[in-house]
C-alpha positions in Angstrom: 109.7 -159.3 -36.0 108.0 -156.3 -37.6 104.3 -155.8 -37.8 103.1 -155.2 -41.3 99.6 -154.0 -40.5 98.1 -151.5 -42.9 96.3 -148.6 -41.2 92.6 -148.7 -41.8 91.4 -146.4 -44.6 90.2 -143.0 -43.2 86.7 -142.3 -44.6 85.7 -138.7 -44.0 82.4 -137.1 -44.6 82.8 -133.5 -45.6 80.1 -130.9 -45.3 76.7 -130.7 -43.5 74.8 -131.8 -46.6 76.8 -135.0 -46.9 76.5 -135.6 -43.1 72.7 -135.1 -43.4 72.6 -137.6 -46.2 74.6 -140.1 -44.2 72.2 -139.7 -41.2 69.1 -139.7 -43.4 67.9 -136.3 -42.1 67.4 -132.9 -43.6 70.2 -130.3 -43.8 68.6 -128.1 -41.1 68.5 -130.9 -38.6 72.2 -131.8 -39.3 73.3 -128.2 -38.8 71.4 -128.1 -35.5 73.1 -131.3 -34.3 76.5 -130.1 -35.5 76.2 -126.6 -33.9 75.0 -128.1 -30.6 77.9 -130.6 -30.5 75.6 -133.6 -30.7 77.6 -135.1 -33.5 81.3 -135.9 -33.1 82.5 -133.6 -35.9 84.9 -130.7 -36.3 85.1 -127.7 -38.5 88.0 -127.7 -40.9 88.5 -124.7 -43.2 84.9 -123.6 -42.5 83.4 -127.0 -43.4 82.1 -129.7 -41.1 84.0 -133.0 -41.2 83.4 -136.3 -39.4 84.9 -139.8 -39.7 82.3 -142.2 -41.0 83.1 -144.9 -38.5 83.0 -142.5 -35.6 79.6 -141.1 -36.7 78.1 -144.6 -37.0 79.6 -145.7 -33.7 78.3 -142.6 -31.9 74.8 -143.3 -33.0 75.0 -147.0 -32.4 76.4 -146.6 -28.8 74.9 -143.4 -27.4 71.1 -143.7 -27.8 71.4 -140.4 -29.7 68.7 -137.9 -30.5 66.5 -139.0 -33.4 
């Protein structure tokens, strides 16, 4: 029997501006958190990228910096 499960859609947030908007903070704060490694993001081609579900889970589970 073969499992026909569809992989969950990968929702990426590209760029510090978009990450800041998702977090509800200003761009400067988002850059600070990204550069310090406080947000689970990576740089791809010079742009910050993060998975939406990982970003939300990180802040829900970690008691992250406000």
